[in-house]
N, C-alpha and C positions, 0 to 999 in steps of 0.2 A: 752682388758685387757690382759695382759702378762701371757705367759702359761709357764710350765715347760720346754717344748720343746725347747723355746727361751732361756732360761737360760742354759739348760744343756751344749751346746757347751762352754759357758764361764766358766765352773767349770773344763775344762779338765786338767788344771795344779794344782788343788788341790789334796789333798789326799782324799781317800774315807772318813775319819773320819772328815775332814775338810768340805767337800760337805755335808755330812749329817748335820753338826752344823749349816751351812749357810741356809741350807732349813728348820730347825728347828727354826732359827732366823726369817725367813719369816714368819712362822706360829705365833711366839711370837708377831712379828709386828701387825699381823691382830688382835690378841687378846687385845692388848694394844690399838689398833686404834679403836676398837668397844667401849672402855671405855671413849675415849676422847670426850668431847662436841662439836658437830658441829655448825657451823654458822646458821644452819636453826633452831637450839634450843636456839640460842641467841637472846637476846631481839633486835626487829626491830629498835627501837630508843634508841641509846646509848647517854648518856649525854656528850656533847661535853667539852673537856679539853680546858682552856685557857693556861696551862702551865703543864708540865709533861714529861714524857717518854711513847713514843710509840714505842714498841720493837716487834723484831721479831726473831725467831729460829725455826729450824727445823731440821729433820733427815738428815744425809749426803744423798745426791742425790735427796733431795725434790725439788730443782731448785729455790732455795732461791734467787740467783743474778739475774736470768732471770726474776723471778716474781717481784722483787724490782724495774727493769727497768721500767715495766709496771705501777706500783706503782707510780714512779716519773711521768711519763707521764699523769696519772689521776690527780695528784697534780696540774701539769701545766694546764691542762685543768679547773682546780677549781681556778687557780690563787693563788696557795698556796706554800708555802715554807715550807720545814722540814728539818733544819739543821742538819747534821748527828754528832754523838758522834763519833770521831775516836779513836780506842783503840792504845796504845803504845805496839808495839809487839818487843821482844828481840830476837826472832830467826833470822837465816841467810835469808836474802832477795834472793828470788828466781829470775830466769832470766827474767819471765814474769810479776814481780812486781816492784812497784815504790812507791814514796811517797803518802800516803793515798790509796794506791791500794795493799792490803786492809787496810793496817796499817800505822800508823806513825811509822817507823822502828827505834829503838834506840839500842845504846850500852849502857851498865850499867858500871859505875864506883862507887869509893867510895862516890861520892858526888851526884850522880843522874845518869840521863839518857842524852846521846848525841845524837840530830838527825842525823841519818846516812846520809840523803840526803841534810840537811841544816846546814852547819857548824856552823852558827851563833845562833842556837836554842839550848837551853839546859833546861832540866827538873830537877829541884831539887827534892829531896825526899818529900819534904812538898808540892809539886805541885801535889802530888798524891791523888787520892780520895780512890782508892781501887785496889789491886793489887791481882792476882790469876792465876791460870793454866786452861786454857780451855780444855785442854786435855794434856797428856804427852808431854813435850818438846814444849808446846805452852805457853809461859809466857807473860801475858798480864797485862796492867794497863789502868785505867780510870783516866781522869785528872779532879781535882777539879773544875776548872774554867768552865768546861763543864757541870757538874752536878748544879753548882751555876746558871749557865744560864738557866738550865731546871727548875729552881724553878720560872722562869718569863716568860718563853715561851716553847711551845713545841719542843722537840728534838727527833731524831730517834736513838735508840740503838740497834745493833745486835750483840747478842753473846749468850752464851750456858744458858739453862735454870738454872741450879743451881745458877749460878751468878745472873741472873735476879730476882729470888726469894728471893736471899740473900738480895739484894738491896730493893726490895719491903717490906720485912720484918724487916729490921734493919736499926737503925741510924747509919751513918757512917760520920765521920769527921764533926759532928757538923750539919749534913743535916738529918732531920727527915726520918724515913722509908717512901717510897715512898706510900705504900699502893694504894688507888684507882687512885694515880696520875700517876701510872704506867699501861699501856694498853698492854699486851702481847698476841700476835697471834702466834699460833704454826702451821707451814707448814709442810704438809706430802705428800708423794705420795699416791695414792689411795688403794694400796695393798700391802701386803709383797712381793710378786713376782715381783711387779712393782718396788718397792724400792731396791731389790737386783739386778735386771736387770739394773736399771740406774746406780748403783755403779760399778756393773762389766763392763759394756759398756761403760763406761766413758773413759778409755783409755785401750781398749781390748789387745792392742799390748804389753803392759806391764805385762799381766798377767802371763808370762813365768818367770818373775823375783820374785824371793822367796821374797825379801826385800818388793816389792809392795804388793804381796799377804799379808803379814804379816801387812802391813799398812791399807788395805782394811778390814781385819779381826778385826783390832781395830776401824775402823769407825763402823762397824756393832754392835759391843758390846757397845760402847760408846752411839752410837745413841738409843739403846734400854734402856740403862741406864737413859738418859735424858728424854724417852719417858715415862718411868715407871713413874718419878717424875711428868711430866705433866699430866698424867692420873691420879694420885692421888690428884693434885691441881686442877683438873678441868680447864685447861686452853684450851681455844676455839681453836679448830683445824680447819685449812682451807685446803682443799683437792686441790693439783695442778695436775688435769686430764691432759694427754696429749692433746695438742692444746688449752687448756683452760686457759691459763695463766692470760689473761685479766679478766676472771670470778675470779679467785683466788685473783687477785690484788684487785677488787672490794670488795672481801669479807673481805680481811685484813683491807681496810679502814672502813667497817662497825664495824668490832671489835673495831677498834680504835676510832670509833666516830666522823669519819672526812667526 
């Protein structure tokens, strides 16, 4: 379990006020984590879906991408396919990103969205099911054709809790609210200190940069906001303990009923 002694050196570049806020956020994380239902409290047998949306979200630093690779391996063992719903993303492509890694990157014009990596692909406004901001500066959209497909087969969607709940509870573009046809698993680090440590230790060499520290503080705040909603809505939480990603993957499949 992560200790304060491990976190303290990573807080060196933050002001005293910022340090105190981050540590108080770690405490808030633990309070919210205690309110989230865990997989052990979840029904052992979950009704299987023939079609619908299997969704995953988690606090920044929860290890979502790492765990999803384990989920994909488990699905292969079961000889199951789970097509992913890729979001359109309008932000600039970073050097280590590409097409569907992690978004379908697009540039918007008055008629719609031009695929950045595939000049022949264009999405008109009427091709969009739902558009939203996952966080400041991150403008995303979900394609209507993917959601129509999800009415006939199981699809995987990875995005923020507020958006998932909005889709679950509201009719959009003629498609009924997903309701029980959407299964959401919330992935979390096992403690507030572990959560803080993972985020701070992701790129420790950049902690001397004021802009990067500001970005991290935004991630702390947005993660807690989403976690509050998850706790209120009793979304089942999967804990990603260090070295136990396979266990987390198995628990996600249990929540999904796969």
